[in-house]
C-alpha positions as CSV (number, residue, x, y, z in Angstrom):
1,X,-19.4,-6.0,32.9
2,X,-16.9,-8.3,32.3
3,X,-13.4,-7.5,32.6
4,X,-11.4,-8.4,29.4
5,X,-8.3,-10.4,30.1
6,X,-4.5,-9.8,29.1
7,X,-4.6,-12.9,26.7
8,X,-8.1,-11.5,25.0
9,X,-6.9,-8.1,24.7
10,X,-3.2,-9.5,23.2
11,X,-5.1,-11.5,20.8
12,X,-6.6,-8.5,19.4
13,X,-3.8,-6.4,19.2
14,X,-2.0,-9.1,17.6
15,X,-4.2,-9.6,14.6
16,X,-3.3,-6.6,12.7
17,X,0.2,-6.9,13.5
18,X,0.4,-10.5,12.2
19,X,-1.3,-9.5,9.0
20,X,1.4,-7.1,8.1
21,X,4.3,-8.8,9.7
22,X,6.0,-10.0,6.5
23,X,8.7,-7.7,4.9
24,X,6.4,-8.4,1.5
25,X,3.3,-7.0,2.9
26,X,5.3,-3.9,4.9
27,X,6.9,-3.4,1.0
28,X,3.2,-3.2,-0.4
29,X,1.9,-0.9,2.5
30,X,4.8,1.5,1.7
31,X,4.5,1.1,-2.0
32,X,0.6,2.2,-1.7
33,X,1.4,4.7,1.0
34,X,-1.2,7.3,1.8
35,X,-2.6,7.2,-2.1
36,X,-3.6,4.2,-4.0
37,X,-1.9,1.9,-6.1
38,X,-2.8,-0.8,-9.0
39,X,-1.3,-4.2,-9.3
40,X,0.6,-3.3,-12.2
41,X,2.2,-0.3,-10.3
42,X,3.1,-2.7,-7.4
43,X,4.7,-5.0,-9.8
44,X,6.9,-2.4,-11.3
45,X,7.6,-0.6,-7.9
46,X,8.5,-3.9,-6.1
47,X,9.5,-6.1,-9.1
48,X,7.8,-8.9,-8.1
49,X,5.3,-11.1,-10.2
50,X,1.6,-10.1,-10.4
51,X,0.4,-13.6,-8.7
52,X,2.7,-13.0,-5.5
53,X,1.8,-9.4,-5.1
54,X,-2.2,-10.7,-5.5
55,X,-1.6,-13.3,-2.8
56,X,-0.4,-10.6,-0.5
57,X,-3.2,-7.9,-1.2
58,X,-5.7,-10.9,-0.5
59,X,-4.4,-11.6,2.8
60,X,-4.2,-7.8,3.4
61,X,-7.8,-7.4,2.4
62,X,-8.9,-10.3,4.2
63,X,-7.4,-8.8,7.3
64,X,-9.7,-5.6,6.6
65,X,-6.3,-3.4,6.2
66,X,-6.8,-2.7,2.5
67,X,-10.0,-1.7,0.4
68,X,-10.1,-1.5,-3.3
69,X,-11.9,0.0,-6.0
70,X,-12.3,-0.7,-9.7
71,X,-11.8,1.9,-12.3
72,X,-11.9,0.5,-16.0
73,X,-9.5,-2.2,-16.1
74,X,-7.6,-1.0,-13.0
75,X,-8.2,-2.4,-9.3
76,X,-6.8,0.4,-7.0
77,X,-5.8,-0.7,-3.3
78,X,-5.7,1.8,-0.6
79,X,-5.4,1.6,3.1
80,X,-8.4,1.7,5.3
81,X,-6.5,3.3,8.1
82,X,-3.4,5.5,7.5
83,X,-2.3,4.6,11.2
84,X,-0.8,1.4,9.6
85,X,1.8,3.8,8.1
86,X,2.5,5.2,11.5
87,X,2.8,2.0,13.1
88,X,5.4,1.2,10.0
89,X,7.4,4.5,10.7
90,X,7.4,3.5,14.7
91,X,9.0,0.1,13.5
92,X,11.2,2.1,11.8
93,X,12.5,4.0,14.9
94,X,12.7,0.7,16.9
95,X,14.9,-0.8,14.1
96,X,17.4,2.3,14.1
97,X,15.9,3.4,10.7
98,X,15.3,7.1,10.8
99,X,11.5,7.8,10.1
100,X,12.4,10.5,7.5
101,X,14.3,7.8,5.4
102,X,11.3,5.4,5.4
103,X,8.7,8.3,4.5
104,X,10.7,9.4,1.8
105,X,10.1,6.1,0.1
106,X,6.3,6.0,0.7
107,X,4.4,6.0,-2.4
108,X,7.0,8.6,-3.8
109,X,7.7,7.4,-7.3
110,X,6.0,7.3,-10.7
111,X,7.5,4.5,-13.2
112,X,7.7,5.1,-17.0
113,X,7.5,1.3,-17.5
114,X,4.2,1.4,-15.6
115,X,1.3,2.0,-17.8
116,X,-1.6,2.7,-14.9
117,X,-2.8,6.2,-14.9
118,X,-0.9,7.1,-11.8
119,X,2.4,6.6,-13.6
120,X,1.2,7.6,-17.2
121,X,-1.1,10.6,-17.1
122,X,-3.5,11.1,-20.3
123,X,-1.4,13.0,-22.6
124,X,-3.1,15.9,-24.2
125,X,-2.7,16.1,-28.0
126,X,-1.2,19.3,-29.8
127,X,-4.4,19.3,-32.2
128,X,-6.6,19.6,-28.9
129,X,-4.5,22.7,-27.9
130,X,-4.9,24.1,-31.1
131,X,-8.8,23.8,-31.6
132,X,-9.3,25.4,-27.5
């Protein structure tokens, strides 16, 4: 059995770190969190253009960090492995931030200006309640 060298192991270890290394990609992962988010939700949460977000989502999908699913006109993104959030929280500690502060912003908000089902749950009409 061939022994794996330090450079070979280092290459494998660096791949996921390189894929999430930019502040923009970390922000996207925080906005998605342990749940899922569509592009319009990410646009509202981060204040970035759709095309800019889509470029980063494509890179994260290509790196096998995100998976997606389509539901009607929405495409939802989620982390394939929640360990990426653990890695980000460890990075927070190494950066002098409290893990609690970072944990508090992980996919914690809904946005009234976002029209996705995550932010705007289906409204039940008063009439449907009367007939029930």
